[in-house]
N, C-alpha and C positions, 0 to 999 in steps of 0.2 A: 505492498500500499503506499511506498513509500513519496510517489510521485501524484498520490492523490484519486490515481483510475482506477486503480483494482476493483476485486469485490468489496463490498462492505457488507456483514450482513444483515438481513433487513429485521427489522424490529418484530419479534417473538411474543404473542399475546402470552400477557402473565408476566415478562419482562419485570426491569424494572418500573415505574410509571416516567411518562415525562416528564420535564421539568423546564415547565412553559417558561419562556421568558420575553414572548413575544407572543398576540391574537389578534384577528379582525375578523369580524362574521359581516357575511356578502349576503346575496343574494344571486344564483343565474339564471336568469327566461334561457329555457333550452327552445329550440327552434318548432318542435312539437307542441310548444304551449305551457310544458311543466316551470315548476318553479323550485327550485332548487334550495335552501338556505345552507349555506358553506360556511365550517369554520375553520379558518386558516389560524395553525399555530405552528410555531418553531422552537425550537426547543433550547437550553445552557448547550453548548458544546463540551462535550467531555471525552476524558483518553477513552479510546476503544482497544478493548484488550489485547487486539490481534497487534496495534501499533496506531502510530499518530492518531484521530478526532474523529469524533463524528456528531454530526448533530440531527436531531431526531426532529423531522414538521410530518404534519398532517394539515387535509384539504379532506375533515371528515362532511359526507352530505355532497362531496362532485363525483361523479362515478366512474369508479374503479376505484376507488380507498375504501379498501376493507379494515388496514391499521394504518399506525403513526409509519415511517420509512430512516433508515439511516442512512445518510448522504454522507462519507467520507473523505476527510481531504486533508492533505500535509500539517495543519496547523490548527486551532481553533477558529480563528478568521478563517481559513481558506474552509472548514467545512461550514462553518456560518452562510458563506456567499455561496459557497456552491446544495447548501439548503436553502437561499432563500428563491437561487435562480431555478431550482428541480419546481416548486412551487411553482415561480414564475412560468418554465415552460407548458404544467399542466395544466395552468387556466387559459397558457394562449391558446393551445390543445381545444379546446372549449369552445376558444372562438373561434377562431378557422374550422369547426364543424357547425357553426351559424348559433351559437350561445348568444347571450347579450347580458352581461355582467354589469348589477346594482348595487349602490352603498344599500347599506341593512334598513328596510324600509323598505327596499323595490322605486322608488318614486325618480329619484337620477341614473342617470346612467352614467357609470364606474369603468373610466379604463386602464388598462395597462401600466398606464405609463403612469397616473393618476394615481393607482396603488405602490407602483413599487420607483417611483423617483425619491429620489433623483439614479437609483438605481436602474442599470441596463444591463442586464447578462447579455451577450454575446454568442 
């Protein structure tokens, strides 16, 4: 894992709980008209037992998320940035499929730039 790209074992149900440092709730309007309430959470980066660091992230309510995922990096900052990038890509994929993001309460549209600015994963 020295380059931050090797496999990072995913969170397993029953493992230690997520130590949340930041969270945000949004609503996702899907093309079929259904609305999903999504709870984005980012955990505190921690030293991973197999070396380097991991950052646990989740997007509860977004299709395809059964449980949090551990995202690895060579440092705590690297793991945190990669975790944010992972959430960005998950939401971007939903938008590419036609979903529209809304602030909690559903009245105003939320863009990825508004949610992730000034962070722009590449």
